[in-house]
N, C-alpha and C positions, 0 to 999 in steps of 0.2 A: 504494500500500500504506500502511496506517495501523496504528499500534500505540497502543492506548489504555492509559493508566496511570490507575488510580483510587487516589488516595492514601487510606490508612487510618490510623487512630490508631496511633501508634508508628512509622510510616514516617519515615525520615530521609534525609539527603543520600546516604548510602551505598546506600540502596535505589534511589534514582534512578539512581545510577551503575551499580549492578548490573543493573537492569532496562532502562535506556535509554541507558546510556553517556554521560550528561550530568548536570550539576547545575543545578537551577533558579536557584541563587544565583550562578553564574559565567557570564559572557559571554566566550566565547573570542575573539570578534572585537575587542572593546574591551579584553580582558584585565582586566576589572574584576569585582569581587565585590559582591553586595548589601551595603550599608553604606558602600561607597566613594561619595563624592559624585558621581563621574563615571559611576557604574554605569548602563548601559542594559540593560533586561530582555532576556533571550535569546529571548523568544517573538516570533512573527510576528503573532499575533492573540490578543486576550484579552477576556473578558467576565465581568461579575459576574452570577451566576445568583441572582436574588432568592430569599431564603428557603432557599438551599442552600449556596452557596459560589461557586467560580470555575472557569472553564474557560480553558485557554490552549492554543494550537497552536504547536508548534515544528517547522518544516520542516528537513529534513536533505538537503543536496545539491540537485541539479537534476532528479532523476527523479520528484519528487512524493511521496516518502516523508515522512511526518509523524508526530509524536507528538501525540496529544490527551491533555491532562492535566486531570483533574478533581480539584479540591481542595475537600473539604467544609469549611465553616466550623463545625467542631464540636470539642468537648472531646477532647483527646488527639492532635489533629493538630499536627504540628510548629509551635510558636508563631512561629518566625522565618518559616516559609513563609506562615502566615496573616497575619503583619504585613506581609510583602512584598506579598502579594496585596491586602490592604486599602489599602496605600499606592499601589501602582502600577496597579491595575485598578479604574478608577472604576465607580460604579454606572451601569448602562445606562439 
């Protein structure tokens, strides 16, 4: 089973928590937050989508459930989310 989250302008961390019960800025395994020098991104796979933005997959549990998150690189999208994606998801 898969849940797709398409980030839209104006969406923030609270929207991720409400829709997916997680924050893209927090890694519960390492207990680190983006901006912490020891932060490890909480996704399992990520890719830069040339000309559009980024895609990352976060699996939950061992039953195959995953969130596919699509983040457009566009005006109005959370600047911290865009900065994190630029920094941590290299161009393919």
